[in-house]
C-alpha angles and dihedrals in degrees: 000000000000133000101077103096111080142127124265092237097195089068101047124091115245093251092051094049089048090052090048089054092048088058091049092048089043090054090048092053093046095054089055091048100047101034123006140299094260095063089061084077090069089059113136141172089236091069089042088061090052090054091048094051092043091051094042092068094071129057098225118124113246118242108242122190131166114243136166127236140192091258096050106033098155099057132035113231131206114259134177115243137193092015124156091206095054092045090052091048092049091054093048092046090058093046100049093040094051091050092047089053090049089051093048088053093050098043107030104017089228106183093204089061091060091061096042094049092063098077092041091052090061092040097055089058089065095059114109107137097076118100109253089231092056091048090048096049091046092051093044094051094043086054090050091047090051089048093052092048091049090052087048094235106198096197110100091196093057096046096041088050088061092052091043088058090054089056090045089058091051091052093043093100082097124032089215088068100050097099089035090060094040092058094043089055094049090051092051095050094048097046091046092050089049092047095051098049095113096041093047094048090051095046094041088236126155118280124159093208090055093047092049103042109012126237095275095057092074097150092055090051090050095047093050095043090050095053093049092047092050092045096050092045092054092046089049091051091051092053091047092055091055096055124083115222120193093200141359089044096136092048091050092045091050090054096046097043102030113009095054093039091051090053091045095053091045093055094042092049092047088051090049089052092051091049093053093049092055094051 
């Protein structure tokens, strides 16, 4: 479900890219500090984006220090420390990764997920800084999403709406971000469903596109997915333009207009290539 929200590095200035990596490394360190070393394996750029957006709404200068890590032993790297946005993103990373692993166990009986869930089960007990209403909304919409998937709902709009509301809850720390988070969530669900068509067909896993159109109606799947992706990206851009960011503006803009579009074009083209091979 995650792995689609990233920068288009070629269009970022060096200092902007270095700052972006500082948030990423800061989030990695925060996960280890607040929870345990194993949950750092769930680190993703999606939650780095959450930290950058959260922190961009205030004008305080981030604290950056150089530290070493296991992955980069030979050279210390700049990391952002003592940052509310990173702390918030670390908590949400643990929550959503834990529930995803639980979902994998229930739906696909993935043996690896049983082992991976163990460190998250202990980590989730340490979460105490997330607003109870946010936690409640996430749990309720995850439950709804699971229900729709079990019922084999074939309407991508309905199912993606449930996931979009999860992302809306995650971004509800500021009411200006509610629609922003919603459209980002819708985009993530749709692109993930499109990207997983072949894998889900092979594994007989749930996928609303397959239930709606069938595996052989590939052009219709592509047509519907492309429309939804372009629409949600345009709505996301509209919301972005209405939000005042005190910092990180260029990084966020790069992700919204270039990073997400690059990922969209990549997935759509890969789908077209698969369609052509099957003709």
